[in-house]
N, C-alpha and C positions, 0 to 999 in steps of 0.2 A: 478560095477564102477571102482574098482581097476584094474580088467581086461583089461578095455578099456584104461586105463591109462598106463599099462604096454605095451599095444599093440600099443599105439602112441608113446610111448617112444621107442619102438623097431623100428618102421617105421621111426621115426627121426634119430636114430643112422645109420639104413640102407642107408637112403637117404643122409646123412652126408659122410658114407664112399663111396658111389658111386660118389658123386660130388668131392670127393678128387681124386679118381683115374681119369687119363687122359681118355677121350673118344676114340673110335678105330681110330676117324678122327684126333685127336690130336696126337695120336701115329704115324698115317700115315704121317702127316705133318712134325713130327719131321724126321722121317726116310727119306722123300722125300727131307727136306732141306739138311741132311747130305749125301745123295747120290749125290744131284745135286753139293753140294761144292765138292766132291771128282772128280766128272766128269769134273767140271770146272777146276779144278786144273791140271787135266790129259791133258786137251786141252792145258792149258798154257805151260806144259812141252813139249808137242808134238811141240807146235809152235816154240820152242827153237831148234829143229830138222832140218837138212837141208830138204828143200822142196822135197817132192816125192810124187807119187799117193799113196803109202801105207800109209805114214804119213797123207795125206789129207783125206783118208777113215777112218782113226783111229779117227781123229778130227770130221768128220761127224757123225761117229757112237756115239761117247761120247756125242756129242752135242744133238742127238736124244735121248739118253738115259736119259739125264738131263731134256730136254723138255718134255718128257712122264711123267715124275714124277711131273713137274710143272703143265702140263695140267691135270692130274687126281687130283692133290691137288686143283686146281683151280674149277673143277667139283665137288669136294666134299665141296667147300665153302671156301676156304683159298683165302684171297683177301690182297692187299696191304693196309696200310703199314707193317701189321704182316708178310706178305711172305717175304718182303725185310729184315726185322729184323730178321727172323727165318734164312734166309740165310746167313746174315752176321755173326750171332752166330755160325752157323755151319761152316763156313769158318774159323772162330778162333778155333774151336774144331778140325777141319780137320789139320789145320797147327801144333797142338800139338801132332798128332799122329806120332809114329815111320813109317818109309817107309814099314816094315813088315806089320804093322797093317793097314797101308792104301792099300796096294796091298789085303789084306785079305777083307777088307772091300769092295773095289771096285769090287772084285770078285763076293760077295753076290749082290751087287747092280746092277751089270751087269745082273745077273740071274732074280733079281726082275724086272729090267726094261723090259727084253725081255718078261716076263710073262705079264707085264702092257700091252705093245706094242700088244700082242696076244690078250688080253682082249677087248682093245677099239674097236670102231667101226670103218669101213673103212674110214669114212670122218674124224674121229679123228686122225687116223694113218696118214692119208694124210696131215691134217694140222701140226701134229708133224714134219713130214718130210719136208714138204714145209718151215716151219719156221726155222727148223734146218738148211736146205740147205741154206737159205738166210742170216743166222748168220755166217755160214761158210764162204760163198762167200765174207761177209764184212771183216771177218778177214783176210781172204786170199788176198782180195784187199788191206788193209792195208800194208800188207807184201810186195806186189809188188811196192808199192810207194817208190819213192827216198825219204830219209830223208831231212827235210827242212833245207836251209842253216842256 
């Protein structure tokens, strides 16, 4: 009986320790929100530059990278309002990073986004690219509009 009590106590402690650790999905959601915040910020920075094909391609690529993180997180089960809350918190954390830290982080995020794009199905890749292109078209159209009087 004493052995059974010790075994149950041990299992309870192990279960508690496992519950306290974030799941691999939760860790990915955090990574996805951080990287998406970084890509979103870089798109904003690109939009401040004079229009050019090179700049527009960089905006598209960053938007695709952010969208692949969003898509994979969605596929793993992340939904609103939690997704929006995580992104907002990530944007706050991102704004506190020094420029060198942001550059280093974005470099890692870019590599990870490229791996994610390679791992998704061709249909998922099409959806990411299609939605990213639509978002960029919308951003660039706003840029073309004359300011309201």
